[in-house]
C-alpha positions in Angstrom: 0.0 0.0 0.0 2.9 2.4 0.8 4.4 2.0 -2.7 1.0 2.5 -4.4 0.4 5.6 -2.3 3.8 6.9 -3.2 3.3 6.2 -6.9 -0.1 8.0 -6.9 1.3 11.0 -5.0 4.3 11.2 -7.4 2.0 11.0 -10.4 -0.2 13.8 -9.0 2.9 16.0 -8.4 4.1 15.5 -12.0 0.6 16.1 -13.3 0.3 19.3 -11.2 3.7 20.6 -12.3 2.9 19.8 -15.9 -0.4 21.5 -15.7 1.1 24.6 -14.1 3.8 24.8 -16.8 1.2 24.5 -19.6 -0.7 27.4 -18.1 2.4 29.5 -17.3 4.1 31.9 -19.7 5.8 29.0 -21.5 2.6 27.2 -22.3 0.9 30.4 -23.4 3.8 31.2 -25.7 3.5 27.8 -27.3 -0.2 28.3 -27.8 0.3 31.7 -29.5 3.1 30.3 -31.6 0.8 27.5 -32.8 -2.0 30.1 -33.6 0.5 32.3 -35.5 2.1 29.3 -37.3 5.6 30.3 -36.0 8.1 28.8 -33.6 8.3 30.2 -30.1 11.8 31.4 -30.9 10.3 33.8 -33.5 8.8 36.0 -30.7 10.7 39.2 -30.3 11.3 40.9 -26.9 12.2 44.0 -28.8 8.8 44.1 -30.6 7.1 43.3 -27.3 8.9 46.3 -25.7 8.0 48.5 -28.6 4.3 47.5 -28.3 4.4 48.3 -24.5 6.0 51.7 -25.1 3.9 52.6 -28.2 1.9 55.8 -27.8 -1.4 56.5 -29.5 -3.8 59.3 -29.3 -7.2 58.5 -27.8 -10.5 59.7 -29.2 -10.4 62.5 -26.6 -7.0 63.5 -27.9 -4.9 62.3 -24.9 -1.8 60.2 -25.2 -2.6 56.5 -24.4 -0.5 53.4 -24.2 0.2 50.5 -21.8 2.0 53.1 -19.7 -1.2 54.9 -19.1 -2.0 52.5 -16.3 1.1 50.4 -16.0 3.8 53.1 -15.9 6.7 53.3 -18.3 8.7 51.0 -16.0 7.1 47.5 -16.0 8.9 46.7 -12.8 6.8 49.3 -10.9 3.2 49.1 -9.8 0.6 51.0 -11.9 -2.9 52.4 -11.2 -6.2 51.9 -12.9 -8.3 54.8 -14.0 -10.3 54.3 -10.8 -7.0 54.6 -8.7 -6.7 50.9 -7.9 -3.1 49.6 -7.6 -2.0 47.2 -10.4 0.9 44.8 -9.7 4.0 45.3 -11.8 3.9 43.8 -15.3 7.4 42.3 -15.1 7.0 38.6 -14.1 10.4 38.8 -12.2 8.7 41.3 -9.9 5.2 39.7 -9.9 5.8 35.9 -10.3 2.1 35.2 -10.8 2.0 37.4 -13.8 1.0 35.3 -17.0 0.4 32.1 -15.0 -3.3 31.9 -15.6 -4.2 31.7 -19.3 -7.8 32.8 -18.8 -6.7 35.9 -16.9 -4.0 36.7 -19.4 -6.5 36.5 -22.3 -9.1 38.5 -20.4 -6.7 41.4 -19.9 -5.3 41.2 -23.4 -8.8 41.4 -24.7 -9.7 44.4 -22.7 -6.4 46.3 -22.9 -5.7 45.8 -26.5 -9.1 47.0 -27.4 -8.7 50.1 -25.1 -5.2 51.0 -26.2 -5.0 49.8 -29.8 -8.7 49.9 -30.7 -8.5 46.2 -31.8 -7.6 42.7 -30.6 -3.9 41.9 -30.3 -2.6 39.2 -32.6 -1.1 36.0 -31.2 2.3 37.3 -32.4 1.8 40.5 -30.5 0.8 38.6 -27.3 3.9 36.4 -27.7 6.2 39.3 -28.2 4.7 41.2 -25.3 5.0 38.3 -22.8 8.5 37.3 -24.2 9.7 40.8 -23.2 7.9 41.0 -19.9 9.3 37.6 -18.8 12.8 38.9 -19.5 12.6 42.3 -17.8 14.7 42.3 -14.6 14.0 44.5 -11.6 
């Protein structure tokens, strides 16, 4: 019974770790690469940073970009329009960042629409996350 219990526990640990990795940044990057029909290595941290720093003009004539809420330094906390604190975007500072695929997609959906006026492409998402997982505090 002891060996069976150990085998089951070991199997559950492997399953849990595999599930986490698939949902973490690596798993999401693989998914976006499949959607875009490119290898994960084709994602560009430079393009991701450029997307983050890109400035547009809102319908009201104000400058808008990711920095509008997240600040120009992704290692620092930001603020929503309502004044609520947003954890830093850099995953080195906020380790839970980009670990929940549903949450990642939810925020890409909202923020890309707000900032770009359209949905982000899988390649843009991959570039963006590639950069933010490499930013050091």
